[in-house]
N, C-alpha and C positions, 0 to 999 in steps of 0.2 A: 126108654133110651136115657142114657146118662149125659150130663153136661160136662164140658171141659173148658176151663179158663186158661187161655194162653196169655201170660202177662210178661211185663218187662221187655216190651217191644220198643226199640228206640225210635223207629219210624215205620208207620203202617201206610201202605198204598191201598185205598179202597176202590179206586176208579169211579167214585161217586163224589162229584164236587160239593154236593149238599152235606156231606159228612165230614169234610175236612178242608184243608187249604189247597188252592190251585185246581187245575183241571184233573189232577189225579186224586183229589180228595185225601190228601195226606194228613195223618194224625201223628203228633209227636208223643212219646211216652205213652204208648197205646196198649190196649188189650183187646182180645177177641174171645167171645164165648161160642163154643160149638155145642150144638144140640143134635146128637146123632150125626147124620151126614149133612147137616145144614148149619149155616151161620145164624146164631140167635141174637148176637149183640156185638157192636164194635164201638170203641170210644177211648177216652183217656183212661189209663190204668186206675187212677184214683177214683174214678166213678164206676168201676166194674162191679157188676152184681156177683153174688156168690154162685159157686158151681160145685158139682159133685167131686170134680178132680181139678187139680191145678198143674200147669206146665210152665216152667220158667224158660223164656226165650233168651235169657242171659244177655240182654242188650243188643240182640240182633235186629235187623230190619225184616219186615214181612211184606210180601207181595202176593197177589193172586197167582195161583198156579198157571203156568203157560198153557195156552190153547194152540196146539200145532194143527192147523187146518189143512195141511197138504203134505202127504207122505206116500211113499210106495214101499211098504214093508213086507209084502208077501212075495218073496223072491228067493232064488237060490243062486249060488255062484258068486264070482268076484270079477271085477273089471280093472284090476290094478294095472295091467299092461296098457289098457286104453288111456287111463289117467296119466301114466308115465309118458306115453307117446304125446299126449297133449302138452305136457310140460316141456317136451322137446320141440314143440312148435307146430304140431298138427292141429287142425281145427276140429271143433265138435259139430256133429250132425246127429239127426235122430236115429240113424242106422245102427248105432251101437246097442240099442235096445234089443236087437235080435240075439245078441250073445246071451243076455239074461233070459230071454224067452226059451232058448234051447236048454239052459240049465234048470230053469223052473219046471219045464215040462218033464224033465228027467227025475226030478226030486219027488220023494214020497210026501204024503200029507204030514207025517210026523216031522220030517226034516223042515218043511216049510213053516210049520207051527213053532218049532223050536227056534228057528231063526227069527220069526216075528216076536216071540216072547223075549228073546235076547235083546233086541233093539228097543222094545218097549221098556224094559227094565233100565236100560242104558239111558233112555230119555227121561224116565221118572227120576233117576238120580240127579238129573240136571234141572228138575223143577217142572217137567211137563206132566200135567194131570188130565188133560183131554187131548185126544188125537183123532184125526181122520186118517184113513188109509184106503188105498185103491187096489183094484185088480190091475190087469194090463200087461202081465208077463206070461200069460198062458196063451191067449189069442185063439183058443178053441172053445167050443161050448163047454165041455167038461172042465177044462183047466181054468177057465174064467169063473165058472160056478164054484169050483172047489176053493179057489182063492178067496172068494167072498164068504163062503161058509166058514172058513178058517178065521178070517178077519172078524166076522160077526160074533165070534165067541169072546172077543176081547174089546170091542167098541161098538157103539151104536152108529158111529159116523163112518159108514162104509160106502164106498163109491165104485160103481161099475165103470171101468175104463177099458172095455173091449176095443175101443177106438183109440188105442195108444199109438200104434202104427198099423199099417196094413199087414196082416199076417204074412209071413214068408210063404205060406201055403197058397196064397192068393196074389203073389207078386205080379202075375200077368193079368189079373182080373180084379182090380180094386173095387169095381162096382159090385161084384158078387160078394166080396167081403163085407161091404156096407150092408148088403141085403142080409147077410148072416148076422151081423151085429144087431140090426134092427128087427130081426126075426127070431130065429131059434135061440140065439145066444141071449138076447134080451129076455125072452120068456124064461130061460133057465136061471138067469141072474137076478132079475128084479125082486124075487121074494127075499133075497139076502142083502139088499142094498137100500140105502136112503137116497143116494145121489146118482146121477149119470154125468159122465165127463167125456171130453174129446180133446185130442191134441190137434188144434186147428193151426196148421203150420205147413210150410213147404216141406215136402218129404213125408208128410203124414196125411192129413185130411184137409181138403179145401173148404171154403165157406158153405157151399151147397151140401157137401157130404156131412159137414158138421151140423148143419141145420136139421137134416134128415135124422141124424142119430139122436140129437137132443130132443127133438119133438116126439120121436118114437118113445124115448125114455120117459118123457113127461106124460105121455098117454098111458104109460104103465104105472104112473104114480111116483116116479123118481123126479127129483128136482135138479135142474141143470147146474153144472160148474163147467168152466172152460179153461184149458191150457191155451193162453192167448198171447200172441205177439211176443213170443220169447226170442226167436231167432231172426225175425224180420217183421216189417210192417205187414199188416194183413187184416182180415175181417173179424178176427176172433173177439176183440173187445166190443165192437159194435153189436155183434151177434149176441154176446153175453148180456149186454144191457137190454137189447130188444126182447130177449126171451126171459128177462127177469132172473138171470142166473144169480145164485147167491154170491158167486165170486168169479172174477176173471184173474187167473193166476199167471204170474211172471210179469206181464205188462212192461217189458223192457223197451220195446220200440213203439212209441205212441205218437200219433198225430195230435194236433190241437183238438180236432173233432173227437178223437178217442178220449182225451182228457176231459173235455166238456161232457161227453156222454156219461162217463163215470161219476163226475161231479153232480150231474142232474138226476142220475138214476139210483136204484137201490142196490146195485152190484158193488161189492167190495173189491178193491184192487189189492190182491194178495201178492206181496213181493217176496222173492225167494233168493236172498243174496248168496246163499251157499252155492247155488248153481253158477252165478257169475264168478264167484271166487274160484270154483273148481274147473271152470272152462276158460278162465281169463277173458271173459266177455265184458261187454259194456254194462255198467251198472244201471239199474232202473233209477229214474229220477224221482225219488219219493218227495222231495221238496216241491217239485212242480205239481204233483198230484195233491199234496196237502194244501198248498196255497190256492189251488183251484176249488177246494172244498170237497174233494173225494175222500171217502173212508178208506184207510189203508190198514192192512194186516201184514204181519210178518210170519213166515213159516219156514221150516227147514227144507222142504222138498226132499227129505231123506230118501235116497235111492242109490243103487250101487254104481250108477254110471256118471251122473253129472253133479251130484250133491250128496256125498256120502258122509253126512253129519246128522246127528240126532240132537245137536246142541242149540237150543233156543238162545242161551246167553251169547254164544258165538255169533248167531245171526243178528242179535241186537248190536253187538260191537261193530259188525260190518255195516249195518244200517246207519249207525251214528258216524262212523269214520268215512264212509264212501258214498252214502246215498242222501246226505243232507238232512238227516233226522236229528232232533235233539234227543237226549236220553229219556226225557219224559214221553215224547212222541213214540219212541221205539218200544218202551215198555208197554204203553197203552196198546200199540199195534200187535204186540206179542201175546197180549192177554185179552182185553176187551175187543180188540180188532179181530182176533181169531174167532172169538165168540160170534161177532157180527157175521163173519164169513161162513159160519155154520148156522146162522140164524138161531142162536141160542141166547137166552136171557138169564139163564141160571148159573153160568160160569163166566170166568174172566173178570170177576169183581168180588170184593169182600164186603158184602152188605147183608143185612138181615134177610133171610129167606133164600139166599144164594147157596149153592153147593159149597160144602166146606173143603175147598181146595186152596191150599196156600203153601208158599215156600218161605223158609227163613234163611236169610243171607248172613254170612260172616262178613258184614259190611255195615256201615252206618246208614246207607241208603242204596236204592236201586241204581243210582248213577254209577256205582262201582262196577256194574255189569259191563259198561263200556269203558270206564276209566281203567279197569284192571282186566283187559281181555285175556282169555285163556286160563284164568285162575279159577279153581273150583270153589266158588263162593256159596253155592247152595249147600247148606248144612243139614236142613231138615225139610221133608216134604210131607204134607198132610193131604190125603186124597179121600174124599167122601167122609171126612171126619176121623180118618185113621192115620196114625203116624206110620209111614212106610219104613220098613227095616232095611 
């Protein structure tokens, strides 16, 4: 493997306080050496070792690649009319998922994969180098399994979400659907997934049903994640912490006990501001969680119904403007926080031994991601040591 020296970096965020200034471990006038798909060295440019190749960052700032730990990218169809209706004043509920279920079932494998690849490329152009994605728009044994097979060709972070909503085919018998999810569907899907997830919410699955689904998944070797407390107060967060879920996602409606549980447990609170933006809902209170000592991640929740964005920079800007986060906190949450939500130590940071994932910004620092919202600041993306075209 050859080495590459990226030099002339005006400001480098490492996410390791031992390597630089402040909690983000920032280094001014920096350089990075890549060795194959790994980071070999970081520091001041004047101290950089020699390498086989050199790349001039031209005075740009550098950050770890974004880690998007919550998305729903295996789908077909469009829900423009639903979004337009919400903007005219109608409220959001979980039922709109059924529209996407019908379109996804009707799509071919080739159509679903082409759609997935399209949004992955879109996200990569905006600095995302690691992503998680879920099933959940098939809701039959075969459709859920094929979604996971397709996703697993593009990421290791694949989540079985047969419990997105009760399948329309079982509308009159939710208990039978839970039996299917925890039985034949799980058997077919577990070989293609790392995680198991459930939408624990009114209109989807209650606490007892969610517990049964998550414990069944855990028995098959899948680790839990939970869609928790998005639309209302409920048992999702407490259940996530109790079962040592890697992440409780949404966390919009939290009691003091919920916040305390997240602060004292190992479960990351993953906040998804694109969903609140697109549904005109109440914002999650990131400041409350951070002040309590909880670990917070940011993610896009990219899906065709409630958060049709693949842009982590956009989510950072929303978090800073409307959720009480500082630019430093928001960047950490979108990189190292996402890694925590996936229980990864090799991504979300620019330190020796970490995966060589980084983004160069046409800006003097990462603060511009919030300071200049909507501006395409990501100029270059390196993933696994390769400059993406």
